[in-house]
N, C-alpha and C positions, 0 to 999 in steps of 0.2 A: 156656381156654388149651390149645393142643395141645402135647403133649410126646411123647417117645419113651421107652417103657419100657426098651428096650435101651440108650438113651443114658445113662440114669441108674442102671442096674442096680448098677454098682459103688458109686455114691454112696449109694444107699438101703440097701445091704447093711450099712453101718457108718457111724456118724456120725463127724464130725471131732472129734478130741480137742484140747482146748486146755490151755495151761499155767496157771500160777497168776497170772492177770491180775487187774486191779482192776475190780470192778463199778462202773459209772458212778453208779448210783443210790445206792450205799452210801457212796462217797467224795465225790461231787460234787453229787448230788441228782437229782431228777426232778420235772417239772411236766407234768401230763397235757394242758395246753393249749399250752404253749410251752416246750420243753426245750432251746432253742438255747444258752442260757448254760451249761448243765451239760455238754452235748455238746462245746461249744467249749473249755470249761475242761479237759475230759479230753483233748482233742486237743492242747491247749497244755501239758499237764502234764509232758511228757517221760517218762511211764510207757511202758515197753516194750510192754505189752499192756493194752489196755482192753477191757472187755466191755460190749457193749450188752445189758443183761439184760432179760429178758421182763417186761413189765408188763401191766396189764389192757388197755391200748391202746397205739398206736404212740408213738414218740418224735417228736412234731411239732417241726419245725425250720424256721427261716429259713436263709439261705445259710451254709454251713460251710466252713472252711479247714483242709485236712489238713496234717499235718506229716511230717517224715522219721523214719525209725528207729522205726516203731511198727506193731504188729499190732492190728487192730480185729476183735474177735470178736463175732459175732451169736449170742446164745443162741437156742435153739429157740423160735420164735414172736416174736422181736424184729425190729421194723421201724423204720427211720428214715423218716418220712413228711414231705413238704413241708407246711408250715403253710398251710392253705387261706386264700386271699385275699391271700397274699404273692407274691413273685417277679414284681413288675411291671417290674423292670429286665429288658429283653429279652435281656441277655447274661450273666446270672448263673446258674450251675448250683446244684443242691442242695449238692454238695460238690466242691470244687476242690483238686487237688494240683498245685502249681506248683513246678518245680525240686526235687522231693522225691526221696529215695532210700530204698530198703529199706522198703517199705510193703506190708502184707498186709491184705486185707479178706476175712474168712473166716466162713462160716456152716455150718450143719449140713444144708443142702439148700435148693435154690432156692424150694421151697414153704414154707420154715420161717423165712426171715429175709432181710433186704436193704433195698432202697430203693424208695419209691413216691412218685409225684407225682400231678398232676391234669390229665391231658392234655385232657379235654373242657372244663375251665374255661379253659385257656390258648387253646383254639381259639375260644372265644366272644368275638367282637369287642365285645360290649356290656360285657365284663368286663376284657379285656386287649388291649393293643396287640399287633399281629401280630408274631410272632418264631418263628424256627426254632432258637434257640440256648439255650433253657431246658433244658440237659442235666441229667441226674441225676448222673452221675459224670464228672468232667473230669480227664484226666491231661495235664499240659502240661510238656514237657521233663523227664520223670521217668526215673529209673533203678531197675530192680529192683522192679517193682510186680506184685503178684499179687492177683487176684480169684478166689475159690474158694467154691463152694457157696452162692451168694446169688442172688436175683432183683433185677432193676433194671427197674421197670415204670412205664408211664404218664407218661413225661417229656414236657415241652413242646418237646423237641428230640431229642437222641440219648440212648439209655440209657447208653452209654459213648462218650466222645469222647476220642480219643488223638491229641495234636497237639503243637505247639510253643508256647512261652510268649509268643512275640512276635506282633506284628500282621502284617498282610499286607506291610508295607513294611520289616520287620525284616531287616537284612542277614544273609547266611549266616554261621553260626558263633556269633551272639549268642544264639540260642534253638534249641538242638539238638532233634532228634527224640527221642521216647521210646525208651529202650534196655532190652532184656530185660524185656518185659512178658508175663505169663502170665494167661490167662483160662480157667478150668477149671470144669466142672460148674455152669454158671450159666444163667439164663434171662433174656432181654431181650424183654419182651412189651408190646405195645400202646403203643409209643413213637410220637412224633409225626413225626419226620423219619427216623431210622434206629434200628435196634437197636444197631448199633455203627458209628461213623465212625472211620476211620483216615486221618489227614492225613499223618502221617510216623511211621515206626517202623523201628528196626534191631534185629531179634530180637523176634519176636512169636509166641507160641504160643496158639492158641485151640482148646480141646479139650473135647469133650463139652458143647457149648454150643447152646442153642436161641435163635433170633432169629425171633420170630413176631408176626404181626398188626400190623405197622407201618402206620400210616395217619395222614394229615394234610396233609403238604406234601412235594413232591418233594425228593429222589429216592424217599423212602419205601421204602428197601431194607432187607433183613435186615442186610446189612453193605455199607458203601461205603468203598472205598479211593480217596481223592481229594485229592492234595496241592494246596496253594494256591500253592506256590513251587517253582521248579526244583530247589532244593537239599533239599527235604523228601523224603527217600528212603523207599522201600518195600523193605527188604532182610531176608532170612532170616525170611520169614513162613511159618508153617505153620498150616493149619486141619485139624483131625483129628476125625472122628466128630461132625460138627456138623450141625444141622438148621436150614434157613432155610425157613419155612413161612408161607403165607397172608399174605404182605406185599403191600401195595398196589403197590409197585414191584418191582424185581428181587430175586432171592434173593442174588446176589453181583454187585456193581457195582464196576468198576475204571475210574476216569476220571483220566487223566493229561494233561489239556489244557494244564497249565502247564509241562510238561517241555520242555527244549530240549537243545542239544548239551552243556551242562554237567551234565546230570542223570545220576545213577548208574543202571545197569541194575537193573531190578526182579528180585527172586527170590522166587517164591511156590510153595508146594505145597498142594494140597487133597487130603486123603486120607479116603476113606470118608465123604464128605459127601453130604447129600441136600438138594435144593431142590424143594419141593413146593408147588404151587398159587400160585406167584408170577406177576407179570406176565411175566417171563422168568426163566430160571434164572441165566443169566450174561450180563453185558454188559461188554465191554471197548471203550474208546474212547481213541485217542491223538490229541491235538491239537497236534502238534509245532510249536513256534514258529519253527524254523529250516528254511525251505524249501530252502535250499541245502546242507543237511547232514541226513541221515536220523537220526531218533531211535533210541536203543538201548533197545527195550522191555524186553529181558531174557528171563527164562525163567518159564513158567507151566506147571505140571504138574497135571493132574487125574487122579487114580488111584483106581479102585474107587468112583466116584461115581455117583449116581443123580439124574437131572433128570426130575421127574414133573409132569404136569398143569399146565404153564405156560399162562397164559391166551393168550399169544401164542407166538412161536417160543421154542425152548429156549435158543439161543445166538446172540448177535450180537457179532461182532468187527469193529470199525471202526477203521482205521488211517489217519489223516489228519493232515497232508498225506502225509508219507512216514515210515515207521518200519520197524524190523526187529526180529526176536526169534523166540523159539521157543514154540509152543503144543503141548503133548503131551496127548492124550486117551487114556488107557489103561484098559481094562476099564470103560468108561463105558456106562451104560444110559440112554437117552432114551425115556421112556414116556408116551404119551398127551398130548403137548404140543399147543399150538394149539387149546385148548378153545374160545376165542372166534374164532379165525382159522384154521379147518381147512385153508385153501388155502396157508398160508404154509409154506415150507420150514423144517425144524427148525433148520438152521444158516444164518446169514447171515455171509458173510466178505467183507470189503472188502480187496482186495489191490492196493495201489498201489506203483509202482516208483520208483526213483531212478537216474539214469544212473550206471553204474559202481559201484553199491553193492548189498549184499545187501538183499533186500526183506523176507523173513519166511519162517518155516518152520512148517508145520502137519503134525503127525504123528498118525495115528489108528491105534490098536492095540486090537483086540478091542472094537470099538464096536458096540453093538446099538441100533437105533432102531425103536421100536414106534409105528406111526402109526395114528390112528383111521380114516384114509382114505388111499388112495394119493395121493402128491404128491412133488415133488422133495425130496431130503434136504438139498441145499445150494443156496443162491442166492448170486449174486455181484453186488456193487455195481459196475455199469459206468458210470463217470463220463462226463459229457457232454463233458468236455475230453479232451485227449490222454492215452492210457494208456501207461505206460512200462515194463511188464514183468510177468512172472508171478512167483509166489512162488519163492524160492530152492529150497524143498522143499515139496511137497504130496504126502504119501505115506501108504500104509496102505490100509485098507479099512473098510467099514461093512456090517454085516448089517442089512437093512431089512425089517421085517415089517409087512404091512398086509393088508387084506381081499383085495387082489389077489394075495397070495402072498408068498413070501420071495425076495428078490434080494440080491445082493452088489455093492456099488459098490467097485470096485478103482481106486485112484488111481494108475494106471500112466501111462507115457508116452503111450499112445493116448488115455486119458481126458483127460489134460492138454491134448493137442493139440486135442481136440474142444471142451473147455470154456474154454480161454484163447485163443480165436482172435482176440481184439481186442488182443493184446499188441504189444510192439515199437514203441512210439512213437518219434518222431525228435526230440524236444525237445532243444535244446542245453543244456549245463550253464550254470548262472548265473554271471555274473562275481562276483568277490569283493565282499563287503559293504564299504561305506564309512561309517564312523561318525566321531564326534568333533565338536568345535565348528567352526563355519564360519569358520575364521581367514581374514582378508583378504576377507571377503564384501563384495560391492558391493550396496548397498541400492537397490532400484527402487521408487519410490512416486509413482504418477501423480497422486495427490490427497493431498498431505501434510496431516495433521491432520484430514482429513474421514473420516466414517464411510462405509465401502463394504460392500456385501453380501458374505457369505462362504458357501462351500459348507456345507451342513448335515450335517456329519460327526459323528454322535452317538457319543460314547464312554461307557463304563459301567464303574463300579468306582471304584478309587482309584489315582491315578497322575499322573505329570507328562506329560500327554497332548499339550500344545501348547507351542510356542516362539514368542515374538514379539520384535521388535526395537523398542526405544524410541529415538527420535532424540535425546532430551535428557532431563534430569531433569524430573520433573513428572508429570502425570496421563496415564494410558493408559485408554481406554474400550473395553470389550468387551460387546456385546449378546449375551445368552445365553438359551437356552430349554431346557426338558426335555421329554421324551416319556415317557409312562407305560409301564412294562414290567410285564406280568402283573398281579399284585395290588397292586403298589407305586404306588398313586395318591396322590402327595404334594402334588398341586396346586401352590400357590405357596410351598412350604416353602423356606426360605433354605438354600442349599447352601454349605458352607465351602470357601474356595479360598485358596491361598497362592502367592506367586511367589518364585522363586529366581534368582539369577544363574546363567546356564547353566554347569553343572559344579560348583556349590557345593551344600553339604548344609544350610546354614542359611537359612531364609527371610528375605526382606527386607521383606515386606508380606503382609498377609492381609485378607480381607474375606468377608462372607457376603451373598449376594444372592438375592432371590426370583426364580425362573425359571418363570413360568407356562407352561402348555403351549400357550397360544394365541399368535398371531403377534407380539404386542408384546414378549414376553420380558421380560427385566430387564437393566439395564445395570450391569455391575461396573466400578468405578473404582478403579484402583490408582495409588499414588504411588511412582514409581521414583526411586532416589537418584542415578542417573547414566545416561547413554546406554549402550546395549549390548543384548545378548541375554539374555532371561529365559525361564525355564520356568514354566508355569502348572500347578499341582497342584490336582486337583479330587477331592472325595469326592462321588460322584453319588447315593449312597443307593440304588443298585440301578436307578435310572432311566437313560435316555440323556440326555446333556447335549451341546449343540452351541453353537458360536459362530456367530451369525447375521450379525453385522456387527462391524467393528473400525476404529479410526482409525490403526492401525499394521500393518505386515506381520506376519502370523501363519501358522504352519505346523503341521500335524499331524506329530508326531514319530514317524518310522518308521525311525530310524537303528539300532536294535538288533534288528530282526527284525519279524515280523508284528505289526501294530498292530490290536487288536480294535475293531470297531465294531458298532453295533446299528441295525437299521432303525427308523424311527419307528413308533409304534403305529398301530393302525387306528382309534383313538378320537379324535373331535374333528376339526373342519374343518381346522385347521392341520396336525395329524398326517397326515391323509389327503392333503393337498396335498404335504407333504414326501415321502410315499411315492410319489406319482405323478411327482414331478419328479426328474430325475437330479441327483446331487450331483457336481459337477465339481471334481476336485482337480488341481493344477498342480505341475510340477517342472521345474527348469532342467537342461539337458543341454548341455555344451560340444560344439563341433564335433568330429566324429571319434570320440566316446566310445561304446563299446558298453555297454549297460546291460540289466538285467533288470527287468521290471515283473511283479509278482505279485499275485494276488487269490485268496482262499480263502473257501469257504462252510463250514458246520458240518454235514457229512453231509447230512441231509435239508433243511437250511436253505441257501438258495442266494442268489446275487447275480449281476446282470448287469454285465459289464465292457466298456468301450469305450475304446480308446487312440487318441488323435489326435496327429499331429505338429504342429510350430509353425504350419504352413500350414492347420491344421484338417482335414487329410485323415485319415480313419480307416484305421489300419494294422493293427488287431487288434480282434476283437470276440468275446466269449464271452457268449451270451445267458443262460446259466444255469449257474453254477459251484457245484457242491455239494461238491467236494473242493478241489483246487488247480488253478489255471490260471496259466500264465506265458508270457511272450514275451521273446525276446532281440532287441534292436534296436540299430542303429548310427545315430547322428545324422549326417546329411550336413552340416548347419549347426547353429550354436548356436541355442538358443531354448527357449521354454516349451512343454513337452508337457502334455497333459491326460489324466487317467484319470477317466472318468465311472462312477459307481456308481449302479445303478438296480434296481428290482424285477425279478426274474428272469422269464424266459419260462416256467419250470417250477420248481415247488418253493416252499417257504415262504420268505418274505423276513424274516430276523431277524438272527442272528449271522453276521458275515463279517469279513474282515481284509484288509489290504493291506501290501505291503512293496516296497522298492526295492533293487536291487543295482547296483553299478558306478558309481553317483552317490550323493552324500549323500542320506539318506532323508528329505528335507523335502518333504512334500506341502502346498503353499501353498493357502490357502483362497480366495484372490482373485488374479486375473491382473493386478490393478492395484497390488498391494502384495506384493513378494517380495524375495528376494535371490539374487544369482548367486554361484556358487562357482568 
């Protein structure tokens, strides 16, 4: 394990004193093979301070549940270790604190006490089902929690997971983010997914902490800030005197793909931090869901930091589709990065604009870049689609030192004019979004009761992705299939699905159906209680799931913003055929209506888009969209328009998204079954 002597000088100078706590072995007992019952009894006891006292070996435990208003002290040499051969539930951590307040976990030094698991065991598929969630310490919707002077190593997920207590579909307010969390003088080493993951936090101090040697499954970062929901905020966050070293992924990763116009601006400061020997030192990515409204990234300050020996570039900032905010790099040293990619620029900045709105600000103050060979210091993502503006501010300077000598890059008006020559696109603002139920909709069904082929729009995750109309009470049939994504080869696993009346929160029916990856798929049969519109909720298990045929009108629901899709995998004859064939979605437009049609890729992942009017004439084509592309059209006559999604001419074909503005966002899967608004 790599640590920094300077990082722990204060810690090692004096041990942490603790009060008159209760030693667990003396009051509750100890078992060298399985101490779970004694540890849990101590946690449940209501004692203000319990002491994990040093024994000849670790305190082996199965999953534990923490409580409020308690201090847990680790004596010198005391470790709570996951019992080997346990933890087959892929979602259960070693110790979980849920809705807890006023909790302290304290040790005398990270080499002297803390938590340990068995990362290599969990990664062995002959022993365990794959999972990235076997965390060591999990904090869920907690207030006033401190971790100090301990190590948290070898987890089957994250060393420390800071999140909300609800699931991905929990409404805002029912499961708040963690508030006032302190992590100080700790080490998170050799964890499987992340040293630390932060899903949501308001008030987080991480000080004198090492996050090192993360390896196993992506992102594999030292620390990853990645909300699952728009309301999971990242506010008042400070990292100070921290080291992120030798991680398989990034040193610091900030991914806010789920943020939208309702999300609060982020506020983060990184002071005196080092990122050494990671894939990259820093990655920021914004995946705003609202293409007609820019995201408010917030403020990110990096002061007195050092980024060393990244295997690829030092910093990547990707803002997609549109977002604004402030990045400040002050007294920053970038030294010897690009070890495996010496031709890459040290900084990659994606700067996309939005009509009439601020774009983003980048400030460089006293930045020194030491390059192993002469190369550009900054590269710019130039999208294939229309570009709509330069950053609101791009200022400061960098001193660049290489074998070719020393030069200064000054980001003045002349530099910007030379480097942002592709700016000033002419795209029109999008019309307002139209949401809500299709009141008074007129159903068009050319083949009532018959199964018709549908566009293979693969959705992924959990959500109410599709809407269909049932003409009467009785059975509805949907033929479905899944495509394998990454390592998640579930074959013919049955996927759970539920249906809801459109706008209701309680399901009216549910079913589980096997959806093989080959063309035959599986047919899901639902019994609906009455005619009307219904939403279909799917839990895809991480794979892509599509409706291949239906006997009722069915639409992809894009009424609330960008709807995420995924390309079919490259594996199997059916998947390859789906990749090669365009997926044609349809939407109804009244005569004279102006609307906006939007498609988006995921940075390096692209999609080809083709828009045709009711006569079948192509009116817009983007062969490879990696950021966002959109068009504003006015319908001369009423009719059914089509948007075709296909493999891009350039770039990887995987994650992409679509949206509609100016007309209700229903993308119909068949031109034979739909509804008019």
